[in-house]
N, C-alpha and C positions, 0 to 999 in steps of 0.2 A: 792376842797380845800384840802380835806384830802389826796388826791393822791399827790398833790404838796408838802405837808408836809412830806409824806413818801419819795418822791424823794429827797427832801432837806436833810432829815435824812441820806439817803444813800450817798448823795454827801459829807456830813461832813466827811466821811471816806476817800474820795479821796485824800486830801492833804497829808495824811500819806504815801501814796505810791509814792509821787513825788520824782524822782531821783535827780533833780537839783533845784536850787533856782528859776530859771525862770519858770519851770513847776509848782513849788509850788505856786508862785505868780499868775500864770494864773488860777490854780485850786481854789486858795483862792478868786480871783476876781469873778469867776463863782459862787462859793458857796455863797458869800456875795450878789451878784446881785440877785440870786434866793431868798435868805433869805429876802432881802429888799422887793421884790415883794410880797412874801407870808405874810410878816408882814403887809404891807399896805393893802392887800386884806382882811386879817383877821380882821383888825380894821374897814374896811368899812363894812364888813358883820356884825360885832358886833354892830356898831352904827346904821345900818339899822334895826337890830332886836330889839333894845331897845326902850321902850316908851320914849318920850321926857322928862318926869318928872324925870327919873333916868339916862338918857343918860350921862350927865356930870359927875356925881359921879362914874358911872361904868367905863367910859373911863379913868378917873384918876386912879382908882384902877387897871385897866387892863394894864396901862403903868408901874405900880409899879415893876413887875418882870424884865422888860427891864431896868428900871433905876437902880434897885438893881444890875443887872448884870454888868452894866457899872461901878457902884461904887465899887463893891466888886469882880468882875470877875478876876482882876489881882491878888488880894490877894489869892483868892481860887486857881487859876491856879498855883501860886507859891508853894502851899502846896501839890499838887498832882504830880504824875509822868507824865512827858510830853507825854508819850505814851498813857495816858488815856484821854488826852484833847479832841481829836476829837471823840472818841467813847462816851465820856460823853456828848459832844454837840449833837451827834446823838440821844442819849437816851433822852435828854431833849426835843429835837424837837419831837420825837415820843410821849413823854408824853403830849405835847401840842396837837398833832394830836388826841390822845385818848380822851383828855378832850373835844376838839371840837366835836368829834364823839358822845361822851356821851351826850353832851348838845343838839346836833342835834337830837339824838334819843329821848330825853326826851321832847323837846319843838317843834320839827319839824322845817322846814325851815321858816325863817323870822318870 
């Protein structure tokens, strides 16, 4: 899982190098496809690791960053230089990978 997050973080940088709109669209589709898979897998792992008594509450809170990103992402991206957008996305993905790694080290698998 951590390896996929690192790969995804590196792929976030790929659209910046696209020379044409078509290549940008293709790279963007690849990045988003992998991001969707990693997102789904991380939530599956999270729900499997939680006891049923707290699962619902924790799943709601774990969706909060994603929902905040949808709500405020456009506003935030309008305030930053567009050349920072993809590196910032890569950094946020890596921070998620580090968080998952830290949780895994503290609590072990499942």
